[in-house]
C-alpha positions as CSV (number, residue, x, y, z in Angstrom):
1,X,-7.7,1.4,-1.9
2,X,-4.6,3.5,-1.2
3,X,-3.4,3.8,2.4
4,X,-0.9,6.2,3.9
5,X,0.3,6.2,7.5
6,X,2.2,9.3,8.5
7,X,3.9,10.5,11.7
8,X,5.5,13.9,12.3
9,X,8.9,12.4,11.5
10,X,8.2,10.2,8.5
11,X,5.9,8.2,6.3
12,X,5.4,4.7,7.9
13,X,3.5,3.1,5.1
14,X,2.2,3.9,1.6
15,X,0.5,1.5,-0.8
16,X,-2.5,-0.3,-2.1
17,X,-4.4,-2.5,0.5
18,X,-7.5,-4.5,0.9
19,X,-8.5,-2.7,4.1
20,X,-7.3,-1.4,7.5
21,X,-8.5,-1.9,11.1
22,X,-8.2,1.1,13.3
23,X,-8.6,1.8,17.1
24,X,-11.3,4.5,17.1
25,X,-12.2,6.5,20.3
26,X,-15.5,4.5,20.6
27,X,-14.0,1.2,19.5
28,X,-12.3,-0.8,16.7
29,X,-13.5,-0.2,13.2
30,X,-12.5,-1.3,9.7
31,X,-12.2,0.6,6.4
32,X,-12.5,-1.3,3.2
33,X,-12.4,-0.5,-0.5
34,X,-14.8,2.3,-1.6
35,X,-15.7,3.2,2.0
36,X,-17.9,6.3,2.5
37,X,-16.0,9.6,3.4
38,X,-15.0,9.7,7.1
39,X,-12.9,11.6,9.6
40,X,-12.3,10.0,13.0
41,X,-10.1,10.4,16.0
42,X,-7.9,7.4,17.0
43,X,-6.8,6.3,20.4
44,X,-3.6,4.4,21.2
45,X,-3.8,0.8,20.2
46,X,-3.2,-1.6,17.3
47,X,-3.6,-0.7,13.6
48,X,-3.8,-3.7,11.3
49,X,-3.2,-3.4,7.5
50,X,-5.0,-6.0,5.5
51,X,-2.8,-6.4,2.4
52,X,-5.2,-9.0,1.0
53,X,-7.7,-11.4,2.4
54,X,-5.0,-13.6,4.1
55,X,-1.9,-11.3,4.7
56,X,-1.7,-8.5,7.2
57,X,0.8,-6.2,9.0
58,X,0.3,-4.6,12.4
59,X,1.5,-1.5,14.0
60,X,1.2,-0.2,17.6
61,X,0.1,3.5,17.3
62,X,-0.3,6.4,19.5
63,X,-3.4,8.7,19.2
64,X,-4.2,10.5,16.0
65,X,-6.7,10.9,13.2
66,X,-7.9,9.1,10.0
67,X,-9.4,10.6,6.9
68,X,-11.2,8.5,4.2
69,X,-11.9,10.3,0.9
70,X,-12.1,9.1,-2.7
71,X,-10.9,5.6,-2.0
72,X,-7.8,7.0,-0.2
73,X,-7.2,6.5,3.5
74,X,-4.7,8.8,5.4
75,X,-3.8,8.0,8.9
76,X,-2.0,10.7,10.9
77,X,-0.5,9.5,14.2
78,X,1.9,10.8,16.9
79,X,4.0,7.6,16.6
80,X,3.9,4.0,15.3
81,X,6.0,0.9,15.7
82,X,5.7,-2.2,13.6
83,X,4.7,-5.4,15.5
């Protein structure tokens, strides 16, 4: 699936990934390949990009939103720092 992470200032990440773990308002959730359409609010926390089954990259994010549609996940956040 394609993942994009955007802040008001710049694009933080764009590329093909295995999945992504996100800090939703009601708790942590994961989006994988061919996930059903979804829109959700995000709280401040850790976002983990699963590049494949063994490699990952993490970011500390501020609140925002995520949209999943047509095997494309777009994360819009106020700010993000790579961990």
